[in-house]
C-alpha positions in Angstrom: -43.2 -56.4 72.2 -44.5 -57.8 69.0 -45.0 -55.1 66.2 -48.4 -54.4 65.0 -49.2 -54.4 61.4 -52.3 -52.5 60.0 -53.7 -54.2 57.0 -56.1 -52.8 54.3 -59.6 -53.9 54.9 -59.9 -55.8 51.8 -56.8 -57.9 53.0 -58.5 -59.0 56.1 -61.8 -59.9 54.7 -63.6 -56.6 53.7 -65.4 -55.5 50.7 -63.8 -57.4 47.5 -61.8 -59.8 49.8 -60.4 -63.0 48.1 -58.4 -65.7 49.8 -55.3 -66.5 48.1 -56.4 -69.9 47.2 -59.8 -68.6 45.6 -60.6 -68.6 41.8 -61.4 -65.2 40.6 -64.8 -64.9 39.0 -64.2 -62.5 36.3 -66.9 -60.7 34.3 -66.1 -59.6 30.7 -67.9 -56.2 29.3 -67.1 -55.8 25.8 -66.4 -58.8 23.8 -64.7 -57.5 20.8 -61.2 -58.4 19.5 -59.4 -56.6 22.5 -61.6 -57.8 25.2 -61.2 -61.3 23.9 -57.6 -60.9 23.5 -57.6 -59.7 27.2 -59.8 -62.5 28.3 -57.4 -65.1 26.7 -54.5 -63.6 28.7 -56.5 -63.9 31.9 -57.7 -67.5 31.2 -54.0 -68.6 30.9 -53.6 -67.8 34.7 -55.0 -71.0 36.7 -56.9 -69.1 39.4 -59.5 -67.4 36.8 -62.7 -68.1 35.4 -65.1 -66.3 33.4 -68.6 -66.2 34.7 -70.5 -63.7 32.8 -70.2 -61.8 29.4 -71.8 -58.6 28.5 -71.9 -57.2 24.9 -74.5 -55.5 22.7 -73.4 -58.0 19.9 -74.5 -61.6 19.9 -71.8 -62.3 17.3 -69.8 -59.9 14.9 -66.8 -60.1 12.7 -64.2 -57.3 13.6 -62.3 -55.8 10.4 -59.3 -57.6 9.6 -59.9 -60.5 12.0 -60.4 -64.1 11.0 -62.7 -65.1 13.9 -65.8 -63.6 15.2 -66.2 -61.5 18.3 -69.3 -60.7 20.5 -70.9 -62.9 23.2 -70.8 -66.0 20.9 -67.3 -65.6 19.9 -66.1 -65.0 23.4 -67.9 -68.3 24.6 -66.2 -70.2 21.8 -62.6 -68.8 22.7 -63.4 -69.9 26.4 -64.0 -73.5 25.4 -60.9 -73.5 23.2 -58.9 -72.0 26.2 -60.0 -74.8 28.5 -59.1 -77.7 25.9 -55.7 -76.1 25.3 -54.8 -74.6 28.8 -56.9 -76.7 31.1 -57.3 -80.1 29.7 -60.0 -82.5 31.4 -61.5 -79.3 33.0 -65.0 -77.8 31.8 -65.5 -74.2 32.0 -68.0 -72.8 34.4 -71.2 -71.8 32.4 -70.9 -68.1 31.5 -74.1 -66.1 31.9 -74.8 -63.6 28.9 -76.3 -60.3 28.7 -76.6 -57.6 26.2 -76.6 -54.9 28.9 -73.9 -54.9 31.6 -76.1 -53.0 34.0 -78.6 -55.9 34.1 -75.7 -58.3 34.5 -74.6 -56.4 37.8 -78.2 -56.4 39.0 -78.5 -60.3 38.6 -74.9 -61.7 38.9 -73.9 -61.7 42.6 -70.8 -63.8 42.3 -68.6 -61.7 40.3 -65.2 -60.6 42.0 -63.7 -58.7 39.2 -64.5 -57.1 36.0 -62.6 -56.7 32.5 -63.7 -53.6 30.7 -63.0 -53.5 26.9 -65.9 -51.7 25.3 -65.5 -48.6 23.0 -64.0 -45.6 24.6 -67.3 -43.7 25.1 -68.7 -46.4 27.4 -65.7 -47.2 29.4 -66.2 -44.8 32.4 -69.8 -45.8 33.0 -69.1 -49.5 33.0 -65.8 -49.0 35.1 -68.0 -46.9 37.7 -71.0 -49.5 37.7 -68.4 -52.1 38.7 -66.6 -49.8 41.3 -70.2 -49.2 42.8 -70.7 -52.9 43.0 -67.5 -53.3 44.9 -65.6 -55.1 42.1 -61.9 -55.0 41.0 -61.5 -53.4 37.7 -59.1 -54.0 34.8 -59.9 -51.3 32.1 -58.4 -51.0 28.6 -56.8 -47.8 27.6 -57.3 -44.8 27.4 -59.5 -45.6 30.4 -61.9 -42.8 29.7 -63.4 -40.8 26.9 -63.4 -37.4 28.7 -61.1 -35.8 31.2 -63.7 -35.4 34.0 -64.6 -39.2 33.9 -61.0 -40.0 34.5 -60.9 -37.7 37.7 -64.3 -39.3 39.0 -63.6 -43.0 38.5 -60.0 -42.4 40.0 -61.5 -40.9 43.1 -64.2 -43.5 43.3 -61.7 -46.3 43.0 -59.4 -45.0 45.6 -62.6 -44.5 48.0 -63.8 -48.3 47.1 -60.1 -49.6 48.0 -60.3 -52.0 44.8 -57.7 -53.5 42.6 -57.4 -51.6 39.3 -55.2 -51.6 36.3 -55.2 -49.9 32.9 -54.4 -52.1 29.7 -51.2 -50.3 28.9 -49.4 -53.8 28.9 -46.0 -52.4 28.3 -46.1 -50.7 31.7 -45.4 -53.9 33.3 -42.4 -54.9 31.2 -38.7 -54.7 31.6 -38.0 -52.0 29.1 -40.0 -49.2 30.6 -38.3 -49.9 34.0 -34.9 -49.6 32.5 -35.7 -46.4 30.8 -36.8 -44.9 34.2 -33.7 -46.1 36.0 -31.3 -45.0 33.3 -32.8 -41.4 33.3 -32.9 -41.2 36.9 -29.3 -42.3 36.9 -28.5 -39.3 34.7 -27.5 -41.5 31.7 -28.5 -38.7 29.1 -28.5 -35.7 31.6 -31.6 -33.5 32.0 -34.4 -34.4 29.5 -36.1 -31.3 27.9 -37.6 -32.7 24.8 -39.2 -35.9 24.1 -40.7 -37.3 20.7 -43.1 -40.3 20.5 -44.7 -41.7 17.3 -47.2 -44.1 15.9 -47.4 -44.8 12.2 -51.1 -45.7 12.4 -54.2 -43.8 11.0 -57.9 -44.5 11.2 -58.7 -42.5 8.1 -61.1 -45.1 6.8 -64.4 -43.4 6.8 -66.0 -40.2 5.3 -65.3 -37.2 7.5 -69.0 -36.5 8.2 -71.7 -38.6 9.3 -73.0 -41.2 6.8 -76.6 -40.5 5.5 -77.4 -44.0 4.6 -79.4 -46.1 7.1 -78.7 -49.8 6.5 -80.4 -52.5 8.5 -79.0 -53.3 12.1 -77.2 -56.6 11.8 -79.0 -59.5 13.4 -78.0 -59.9 17.2 -76.8 -56.2 17.7 -78.6 -54.1 20.1 -77.7 -50.8 18.5 -79.4 -48.5 21.1 -77.2 -50.4 23.7 -74.0 -50.0 21.7 -74.7 -46.1 21.3 -75.0 -46.2 25.2 -74.4 -42.7 26.7 -73.7 -40.9 23.3 -76.1 -38.8 21.2 -78.2 -41.5 19.0 -77.5 -41.9 15.5 -78.6 -44.7 13.0 -76.6 -47.8 12.5 -73.9 -47.8 9.9 -71.0 -50.1 9.5 -68.7 -47.0 9.4 -69.3 -47.1 13.3 -69.3 -50.8 14.2 -67.5 -53.1 14.1 -64.0 -51.5 14.5 -64.2 -48.1 13.1 -65.4 -46.4 16.0 -62.1 -45.0 17.1 -62.3 -42.6 14.1 -65.2 -40.6 15.4 -65.2 -38.0 18.0 -68.4 -39.2 19.8 -67.1 -42.8 20.3 -63.4 -42.9 20.1 -60.1 -40.8 20.8 -58.3 -41.3 17.7 -54.7 -42.5 17.1 -53.6 -40.4 20.0 -55.9 -41.8 22.6 -55.4 -45.5 21.2 -51.5 -45.6 21.2 -50.2 -42.8 23.3 -51.0 -44.6 26.5 -48.5 -47.0 25.3 -45.8 -45.1 23.5 -45.4 -42.1 26.0 -45.9 -44.0 28.9 -42.1 -44.2 29.7 -41.9 -40.2 29.4 -44.7 -39.6 32.0 -43.1 -42.3 34.4 -39.4 -41.5 34.1 -39.8 -37.6 34.0 -42.8 -37.7 36.5 -45.1 -35.5 34.4 -48.5 -34.6 35.5 -50.4 -31.7 34.0 -49.4 -29.8 30.8 -49.5 -26.0 30.8 -50.4 -25.8 27.2 -51.1 -28.3 24.1 -51.1 -27.5 20.4 -51.9 -29.7 17.7 -51.0 -29.3 13.9 -53.1 -31.7 12.0 -54.1 -32.9 8.4 -57.9 -31.5 7.6 -60.2 -33.4 9.9 -63.8 -34.2 9.2 -66.6 -32.4 11.2 -67.3 -35.5 13.3 -64.0 -37.4 12.7 -60.2 -37.1 13.5 -57.7 -36.4 10.9 -55.5 -38.7 8.9 -52.4 -37.5 10.8 -51.5 -34.9 13.3 -48.5 -33.6 15.4 -49.4 -32.6 19.1 -47.0 -30.6 21.3 -47.4 -30.5 25.0 -45.6 -28.2 27.4 -44.8 -29.3 31.0 -43.3 -27.2 33.7 -40.5 -27.8 35.9 -40.9 -30.7 38.4 -38.8 -30.5 41.5 -35.3 -30.5 40.2 -36.3 -31.6 36.7 -36.6 -28.8 33.9 -39.6 -27.9 31.8 -40.2 -30.4 28.9 -41.7 -30.2 25.5 -43.5 -33.7 24.6 -44.1 -34.0 21.0 -46.6 -36.7 19.4 -46.8 -37.9 15.6 -49.1 -40.2 14.1 -50.7 -41.2 10.8 -47.0 -41.8 9.3 -45.4 -38.5 10.5 -42.1 -39.0 12.2 -39.6 -36.7 14.2 -36.3 -35.9 12.5 -33.7 -38.6 12.5 -31.2 -38.1 15.1 -27.7 -37.7 14.0 -26.4 -40.2 16.6 -28.4 -43.0 15.0 -25.9 -44.9 12.8 -26.1 -45.0 9.1 -28.2 -47.9 8.0 -29.8 -48.3 11.4 -33.5 -47.5 11.4 -35.6 -46.1 14.3 -36.7 -49.2 16.4 -40.4 -50.3 16.7 -41.6 -50.8 13.2 -43.1 -47.2 13.1 -43.9 -47.0 16.7 -41.6 -45.6 19.5 -40.2 -42.9 21.7 -37.0 -40.6 21.7 -35.6 -38.9 24.8 -33.4 -36.0 24.2 -31.1 -35.1 27.1 -28.4 -32.6 27.5 -25.7 -35.3 27.7 -27.2 -37.8 25.1 -30.3 -39.7 23.6 -32.2 -42.6 24.4 -34.8 -44.5 21.8 -37.2 -47.1 22.6 -39.6 -49.1 20.5 -43.3 -48.5 21.4 -45.2 -50.2 24.2 -42.4 -49.3 26.6 -39.9 -51.5 24.8 -36.1 -51.8 25.6 -34.2 -48.6 25.5 -30.9 -48.0 23.9 -28.6 -45.0 24.1 -27.5 -43.8 21.0 -25.1 -44.1 19.3 -24.2 -47.8 20.2 -20.7 -46.8 21.3 -22.3 -44.7 24.1 -24.5 -47.6 24.9 -21.5 -50.0 25.4 -19.7 -47.5 27.6 -22.7 -46.7 30.0 -22.4 -48.6 33.4 -26.0 -49.5 34.2 -27.2 -48.6 37.6 -28.5 -51.3 40.2 -32.3 -51.9 39.7 -34.6 -49.6 41.8 -38.1 -50.5 40.6 -39.9 -53.5 41.5 -40.3 -56.0 38.7 -43.6 -57.3 37.4 -45.1 -60.7 37.3 -47.0 -59.8 34.3 -49.6 -57.1 33.6 -52.7 -59.1 34.3 -51.0 -61.3 37.0 -50.2 -58.3 39.0 -53.8 -57.2 38.9 -55.0 -60.5 39.9 -52.6 -60.7 42.8 -53.9 -57.4 43.8 -57.4 -58.5 43.7 -56.3 -61.2 46.3 -54.8 -58.4 48.6 -51.4 -58.2 47.1 -49.8 -54.9 46.2 -51.5 -52.5 43.8 -50.5 -52.8 40.2 -48.2 -50.2 38.8 -50.6 -49.2 36.0 -53.3 -48.7 38.6 -56.0 -45.8 37.9 -54.3 -43.5 40.4 -50.9 -43.9 38.9 -52.0 -43.4 35.3 -54.7 -40.8 35.6 -52.3 -37.8 35.0 -51.0 -39.4 31.8 -54.7 -40.2 30.7 -55.8 -36.8 31.5 -53.1 -35.2 29.6 -53.4 -37.4 26.5 -57.3 -36.5 26.4 -56.3 -33.1 26.6 -54.2 -33.6 23.5 -57.3 -35.1 21.9 -59.1 -31.9 22.6 -56.5 -29.9 20.9 -56.6 -32.2 17.7 -60.5 -31.9 17.8 -60.4 -28.0 18.1 -57.3 -27.2 16.1 -56.4 -24.4 18.9 -53.4 -23.9 21.1 -54.9 -24.6 24.5 -53.6 -23.2 27.9 -54.5 -25.7 30.6 -55.4 -25.5 34.3 -54.8 -29.2 35.1 -56.0 -29.2 38.8 -59.0 -27.0 37.8 -59.4 -29.1 34.9 -60.4 -26.3 32.3 -58.9 -24.5 29.4 -58.1 -20.8 30.4 -57.8 -19.4 26.9 -60.3 -20.9 24.5 -63.6 -21.5 26.4 -65.4 -23.8 23.7 -62.6 -26.4 24.6 -64.2 -26.9 28.0 -67.3 -28.5 26.2 -65.1 -31.6 25.6 -63.9 -31.8 29.2 -67.0 -33.2 30.7 -69.5 -35.4 28.7 -73.3 -35.0 28.6 -74.9 -38.5 28.7 -77.8 -39.5 27.0 -81.2 -40.0 29.0 -80.9 -43.1 31.0 -77.0 -43.2 31.2 -75.1 -41.9 34.2 -72.1 -42.1 36.4 
């Protein structure tokens, strides 16, 4: 008797179904430099097309970028990409919207959505896409508040859509090797981890500017503010400096830890910290500090012992390990992660880079285990294949949500300056009630999940 295979509904023609031969109609929400960069990666795949672009800015010039962004900038990139990648083929006209909510009301041919807005708008844009039955790729740190992570993860699970977060190193070879080596016992049991990013967003005054310059032509400032408490426009918020402000961003920790700490969460199977504490340079009232050190404490997980996970940013670094040979620098140009086991140490560059056991003599003596994790076809390719009924990508919302919730808990520790004891399943701080004000957002009138 032939076996019976039960397939997910979307594979056999249900909500969000796409045949393998179909082109995927993608909408871009957030046409800043990151959104345009992600869009360029998608357009390198032959089965994609951008059918709609939503951004409050018609055209803007991100700080430090040579070219313009916004809706006009994105359209220009699409034309250039077709000329370079698809000669002789003209791009399908992309509809333009200031407000992504109007886009969902009017555009019925969208299959999937790329969300790359500022952090404070992520969850609302993602939830709108989920409710519309669209597959979603969202940039890190996925959400601005912990409760938003929980809600969109549950909604995506119920909708049975393909999801992926933009921590691109998660699909690389390096993070898989790190997991396989640690699971093989290459350095014994790991009880301490250090991750770091040299970056700092200390570029603006610590309190809100009082000047009220005119809003640039082509920018719908009210839409850019979105669900946050309204404040007058100032270039210290947009373009590009929004990550520095509590109301809009999550600081260096929220920006880089989803990349650099990713190997620790995957390899050590970390879920909820029991406590988080931050040491920080003096922050502004409304802004993140120039530098900080954040320590997460995680309990036992099965046979794995408790772990202390330390994060450094703003140029701060962990102590140089004695096993690192003289003249040899930490890898990663100021971005990386160090695992300390009871039998050795592993150091990796940031973004899930290639691991090395230190010292190099120990690396040469180590006999690598067989591969045990599936390899990726590419971060965006895996998501596109999932949109067509393939396996869920490895950085799907369900898989990354424990890491994102933990990192956002660290953000709260940086903001409050308190040692926080954390009830992860209950999603609340148990020793300092004011911290819970940062767990769930209060949206401005007219905005909701």
